[in-house]
C-alpha atoms as a printed R data frame, in Angstrom:
    type eleno elety resid chain resno      x       y       z
1   ATOM     1    CA   MET     A     1 -0.056  -0.050   0.019
2   ATOM     2    CA   THR     A     2  2.803   2.415   0.796
3   ATOM     3    CA   LYS     A     3  4.475   1.534  -2.219
4   ATOM     4    CA   ASN     A     4  1.661   2.889  -4.054
5   ATOM     5    CA   ILE     A     5  1.414   6.103  -2.166
6   ATOM     6    CA   TRP     A     6  4.921   6.770  -2.792
7   ATOM     7    CA   LEU     A     7  4.786   6.134  -6.862
8   ATOM     8    CA   ALA     A     8  1.717   8.421  -6.829
9   ATOM     9    CA   ILE     A     9  3.656  11.086  -4.811
10  ATOM    10    CA   SER     A    10  6.679  10.810  -7.044
11  ATOM    11    CA   THR     A    11  4.492  10.924 -10.287
12  ATOM    12    CA   ILE     A    12  2.508  13.994  -9.171
13  ATOM    13    CA   THR     A    13  5.906  15.457  -8.173
14  ATOM    14    CA   LEU     A    14  7.325  15.058 -11.711
15  ATOM    15    CA   ILE     A    15  4.457  16.271 -13.590
16  ATOM    16    CA   ILE     A    16  4.626  19.602 -11.464
17  ATOM    17    CA   PHE     A    17  8.121  20.002 -12.071
18  ATOM    18    CA   ILE     A    18  7.712  19.632 -15.822
19  ATOM    19    CA   ILE     A    19  5.094  22.158 -16.031
20  ATOM    20    CA   LEU     A    20  7.220  24.631 -13.792
21  ATOM    21    CA   CYS     A    21  9.983  24.392 -16.266
22  ATOM    22    CA   ILE     A    22  7.525  24.719 -19.222
23  ATOM    23    CA   TYR     A    23  6.197  27.863 -17.461
24  ATOM    24    CA   PHE     A    24  9.333  29.501 -16.846
25  ATOM    25    CA   LYS     A    25 11.321  28.207 -19.791
26  ATOM    26    CA   CYS     A    26  8.621  29.215 -22.382
27  ATOM    27    CA   GLY     A    27  7.651  32.471 -21.135
28  ATOM    28    CA   ILE     A    28  4.420  31.814 -20.060
29  ATOM    29    CA   LYS     A    29  4.814  33.891 -16.891
30  ATOM    30    CA   ASP     A    30  5.007  36.710 -19.518
31  ATOM    31    CA   GLN     A    31  1.869  35.973 -20.961
32  ATOM    32    CA   GLU     A    32  3.284  35.211 -24.390
33  ATOM    33    CA   PRO     A    33  1.766  32.731 -26.546
34  ATOM    34    CA   VAL     A    34  3.530  29.660 -26.675
35  ATOM    35    CA   SER     A    35  3.367  26.856 -29.405
36  ATOM    36    CA   GLN     A    36  3.292  23.109 -29.099
37  ATOM    37    CA   GLU     A    37  6.667  23.050 -30.733
38  ATOM    38    CA   THR     A    38  8.171  25.350 -28.315
39  ATOM    39    CA   ILE     A    39  6.845  23.229 -25.303
40  ATOM    40    CA   GLN     A    40  8.450  19.991 -26.980
41  ATOM    41    CA   ASP     A    41 11.783  21.796 -27.591
42  ATOM    42    CA   VAL     A    42 11.516  22.688 -23.570
43  ATOM    43    CA   VAL     A    43 10.873  19.230 -22.441
44  ATOM    44    CA   ASN     A    44 13.380  17.611 -24.846
45  ATOM    45    CA   GLU     A    45 16.087  20.034 -23.714
46  ATOM    46    CA   MET     A    46 15.291  19.225 -20.095
47  ATOM    47    CA   PHE     A    47 15.676  15.515 -21.115
48  ATOM    48    CA   ASP     A    48 18.847  16.159 -22.634
49  ATOM    49    CA   ASP     A    49 19.948  17.806 -19.830
50  ATOM    50    CA   ILE     A    50 19.298  14.790 -17.496
51  ATOM    51    CA   GLY     A    51 20.891  12.679 -19.872
52  ATOM    52    CA   LYS     A    52 24.026  14.944 -19.795
53  ATOM    53    CA   ALA     A    53 23.919  14.743 -16.191
54  ATOM    54    CA   LYS     A    54 24.012  11.143 -15.939
55  ATOM    55    CA   ALA     A    55 26.615  10.635 -18.526
56  ATOM    56    CA   GLU     A    56 28.967  12.924 -16.535
57  ATOM    57    CA   LYS     A    57 31.385  11.115 -14.359
58  ATOM    58    CA   PRO     A    58 30.673  11.776 -10.705
59  ATOM    59    CA   ALA     A    59 33.242  13.776  -8.808
60  ATOM    60    CA   LYS     A    60 35.723  11.392  -7.103
61  ATOM    61    CA   VAL     A    61 35.325  11.560  -3.471
62  ATOM    62    CA   LYS     A    62 38.537  11.660  -1.756
63  ATOM    63    CA   ALA     A    63 38.888   8.610   0.666
64  ATOM    64    CA   GLU     A    64 39.683   8.879   4.239
65  ATOM    65    CA   PRO     A    65 42.849   7.400   4.985
66  ATOM    66    CA   LYS     A    66 42.261   3.796   6.554
67  ATOM    67    CA   LYS     A    67 43.602   3.730  10.119
68  ATOM    68    CA   PRO     A    68 46.150   0.915  10.629
69  ATOM    69    CA   GLN     A    69 44.618  -2.170  12.433
70  ATOM    70    CA   VAL     A    70 46.440  -2.696  15.443
71  ATOM    71    CA   ALA     A    71 46.863  -6.538  15.810
72  ATOM    72    CA   GLN     A    72 45.203  -7.822  19.025
73  ATOM    73    CA   PRO     A    73 47.534  -9.566  21.305
74  ATOM    74    CA   ASN     A    74 47.120 -13.526  21.418
75  ATOM    75    CA   TYR     A    75 45.466 -13.571  25.050
76  ATOM    76    CA   ILE     A    76 44.975 -16.979  25.333
77  ATOM    77    CA   GLU     A    77 48.916 -17.508  24.655
78  ATOM    78    CA   ILE     A    78 49.698 -14.814  27.042
79  ATOM    79    CA   LEU     A    79 47.240 -16.595  29.725
80  ATOM    80    CA   SER     A    80 49.374 -20.104  29.362
81  ATOM    81    CA   LYS     A    81 52.546 -18.358  30.266
82  ATOM    82    CA   LYS     A    82 51.186 -16.961  33.495
83  ATOM    83    CA   ILE     A    83 52.225 -18.913  36.825
84  ATOM    84    CA   ILE     A    84 51.569 -18.042  40.454
85  ATOM    85    CA   LYS     A    85 53.886 -19.606  43.020
86  ATOM    86    CA   PHE     A    86 53.041 -20.366  46.566
87  ATOM    87    CA   GLN     A    87 54.950 -21.123  49.856
88  ATOM    88    CA   THR     A    88 54.819 -24.423  51.389
89  ATOM    89    CA   ASN     A    89 51.494 -25.484  52.447
90  ATOM    90    CA   SER     A    90 50.014 -22.210  51.668
91  ATOM    91    CA   THR     A    91 47.174 -20.963  49.538
92  ATOM    92    CA   LYS     A    92 48.035 -17.126  49.874
93  ATOM    93    CA   MET     A    93 49.277 -15.036  47.244
94  ATOM    94    CA   ASP     A    94 52.477 -13.367  48.255
95  ATOM    95    CA   ASP     A    95 52.352 -11.051  44.881
96  ATOM    96    CA   THR     A    96 48.947 -10.193  42.999
97  ATOM    97    CA   SER     A    97 50.503  -8.304  40.107
98  ATOM    98    CA   ILE     A    98 49.793 -11.668  38.022
99  ATOM    99    CA   ALA     A    99 46.631 -12.257  39.219
100 ATOM   100    CA   ASP     A   100 45.861  -8.483  38.272
101 ATOM   101    CA   SER     A   101 47.345  -8.910  34.742
102 ATOM   102    CA   ILE     A   102 44.906 -11.723  34.424
103 ATOM   103    CA   VAL     A   103 41.937  -9.498  35.751
104 ATOM   104    CA   SER     A   104 43.152  -7.148  32.802
105 ATOM   105    CA   ILE     A   105 43.242  -9.723  30.259
106 ATOM   106    CA   LEU     A   106 39.756 -11.166  30.885
107 ATOM   107    CA   LYS     A   107 38.282  -7.749  31.104
108 ATOM   108    CA   LYS     A   108 39.518  -6.777  27.764
109 ATOM   109    CA   ASP     A   109 38.406  -9.824  26.126
110 ATOM   110    CA   LYS     A   110 35.146 -11.141  27.695
111 ATOM   111    CA   SER     A   111 35.009 -14.235  25.100
112 ATOM   112    CA   ILE     A   112 37.647 -15.919  27.041
113 ATOM   113    CA   SER     A   113 37.011 -18.584  29.673
114 ATOM   114    CA   LEU     A   114 39.755 -19.709  32.189
115 ATOM   115    CA   THR     A   115 40.698 -23.007  33.603
116 ATOM   116    CA   ILE     A   116 42.866 -22.537  36.564
117 ATOM   117    CA   THR     A   117 44.822 -25.618  37.735
118 ATOM   118    CA   GLY     A   118 46.719 -26.157  40.985
119 ATOM   119    CA   HIS     A   119 49.755 -27.991  41.583
120 ATOM   120    CA   THR     A   120 52.069 -28.957  44.556
121 ATOM   121    CA   ASP     A   121 55.311 -30.519  45.400
122 ATOM   122    CA   SER     A   122 55.517 -33.865  46.486
123 ATOM   123    CA   ASP     A   123 55.536 -33.243  50.543
124 ATOM   124    CA   GLY     A   124 52.613 -34.351  52.315
125 ATOM   125    CA   SER     A   125 50.066 -37.377  51.033
126 ATOM   126    CA   ASP     A   126 48.574 -37.517  47.671
127 ATOM   127    CA   LYS     A   127 45.162 -36.745  49.429
128 ATOM   128    CA   TYR     A   128 46.588 -33.743  51.185
129 ATOM   129    CA   ASN     A   129 48.302 -32.363  48.143
130 ATOM   130    CA   LYS     A   130 45.333 -32.969  45.879
131 ATOM   131    CA   ASN     A   131 43.361 -30.888  48.433
132 ATOM   132    CA   LEU     A   132 45.844 -28.229  48.852
133 ATOM   133    CA   ALA     A   133 46.081 -27.666  45.058
134 ATOM   134    CA   GLN     A   134 42.461 -27.286  44.738
135 ATOM   135    CA   LYS     A   135 42.559 -24.508  47.375
136 ATOM   136    CA   ARG     A   136 45.148 -22.916  45.509
137 ATOM   137    CA   ALA     A   137 43.252 -22.470  42.448
138 ATOM   138    CA   ASP     A   138 40.006 -21.749  44.271
139 ATOM   139    CA   SER     A   139 41.706 -18.685  45.841
140 ATOM   140    CA   ILE     A   140 42.929 -17.565  42.555
141 ATOM   141    CA   LYS     A   141 39.508 -17.792  40.970
142 ATOM   142    CA   ASN     A   142 38.128 -15.970  44.308
143 ATOM   143    CA   TYR     A   143 40.435 -13.230  43.787
144 ATOM   144    CA   LEU     A   144 39.442 -12.962  39.982
145 ATOM   145    CA   VAL     A   145 35.713 -13.006  40.773
146 ATOM   146    CA   GLN     A   146 36.457 -10.228  43.533
147 ATOM   147    CA   ASN     A   147 37.502  -8.022  40.703
148 ATOM   148    CA   SER     A   148 34.645  -8.358  38.654
149 ATOM   149    CA   ILE     A   149 35.233 -11.505  36.707
150 ATOM   150    CA   ASP     A   150 32.125 -13.385  35.998
151 ATOM   151    CA   GLU     A   151 32.505 -16.730  37.893
152 ATOM   152    CA   SER     A   152 30.887 -18.503  35.284
153 ATOM   153    CA   ARG     A   153 34.001 -17.965  33.114
154 ATOM   154    CA   ILE     A   154 36.420 -19.820  35.695
155 ATOM   155    CA   VAL     A   155 36.830 -23.550  36.107
156 ATOM   156    CA   THR     A   156 39.107 -24.736  39.050
157 ATOM   157    CA   LYS     A   157 41.190 -28.121  38.820
158 ATOM   158    CA   SER     A   158 43.480 -29.837  40.935
159 ATOM   159    CA   ARG     A   159 46.747 -31.925  39.755
160 ATOM   160    CA   GLY     A   160 48.089 -32.212  43.174
161 ATOM   161    CA   GLU     A   161 51.806 -33.225  42.935
162 ATOM   162    CA   LEU     A   162 51.001 -35.298  39.699
163 ATOM   163    CA   THR     A   163 52.625 -33.044  37.424
164 ATOM   164    CA   PRO     A   164 55.625 -31.439  38.641
165 ATOM   165    CA   THR     A   165 57.720 -29.362  36.289
166 ATOM   166    CA   VAL     A   166 60.914 -30.351  37.844
167 ATOM   167    CA   GLY     A   167 61.722 -33.224  40.087
168 ATOM   168    CA   ASN     A   168 60.991 -32.703  43.880
169 ATOM   169    CA   ASP     A   169 64.554 -33.299  44.713
170 ATOM   170    CA   THR     A   170 65.733 -30.045  46.219
171 ATOM   171    CA   GLU     A   171 64.019 -27.238  47.915
172 ATOM   172    CA   GLU     A   172 64.432 -24.918  44.759
173 ATOM   173    CA   ASN     A   173 62.593 -27.509  42.663
174 ATOM   174    CA   LYS     A   174 59.720 -28.134  45.225
175 ATOM   175    CA   ALA     A   175 59.403 -24.281  45.163
176 ATOM   176    CA   LYS     A   176 58.789 -24.644  41.325
177 ATOM   177    CA   ASN     A   177 56.352 -26.952  41.558
178 ATOM   178    CA   ARG     A   178 54.031 -25.265  44.087
179 ATOM   179    CA   ARG     A   179 52.051 -23.456  41.548
180 ATOM   180    CA   VAL     A   180 48.988 -22.357  39.738
181 ATOM   181    CA   GLU     A   181 48.666 -22.492  35.880
182 ATOM   182    CA   PHE     A   182 46.318 -20.864  33.436
183 ATOM   183    CA   ILE     A   183 44.609 -22.145  30.171
184 ATOM   184    CA   GLY     A   184 42.414 -19.594  28.335
185 ATOM   185    CA   THR     A   185 39.843 -20.747  25.745
186 ATOM   186    CA   LYS     A   186 37.427 -18.891  23.306
187 ATOM   187    CA   ILE     A   187 33.983 -19.377  24.770
C-alpha cells in the first residue's frame, strides 16, 4: 500500500516539475503565446540535460585514509605463560601482580574462559596435596571474582603433585612445583 502511495506522489511531483519548467522556460509568466513545438523543445531540452548529467562522471570523493589496524594480542597464549607461585602449605598469593594482569586480560576480552589448575610439591600425602592444589586454584578464582570477573567464565582443577615441572629433589625445585597455571579458551 505505501509503495503505491510513494509511486503516486513521485509521479505527481514529476508532472508539477515539468509544468513549472515549461512555464518558466517558455515565457508563460510573461503571457506570451506558446506553441506546441516550443513546449516540445523545452521538454526535449530538459531530458537532454538529464541525459548529460547521467553521462558525466561523478566527482571523485577523497577517501579518508584507513587507520592501521592494531593486531590484538594473543591473550590465550599470554595466559598460558602465567604462573603464580606459593609458599609451602600455603594458598595465599605473596604478590597479586600476575593475578591483576589476568584480571586485565579477562576484562579486555570477555570471550575468554579460564581454567585454573593448582599444583603442589611432593611433600605430604597424595590426598593432602590434591586438596591443597584445589584450594590454591580456588583462591585465585576468588581473587578474580572479587575483581569483577564473572564466575561462570572460570573453572578450577587440582593436579596435586601429579605433574611437577621439575623433580622434587631439592627445595628450589619443590618451590617451582608449588604453582597455579592458567589455560584460556574462547567461549
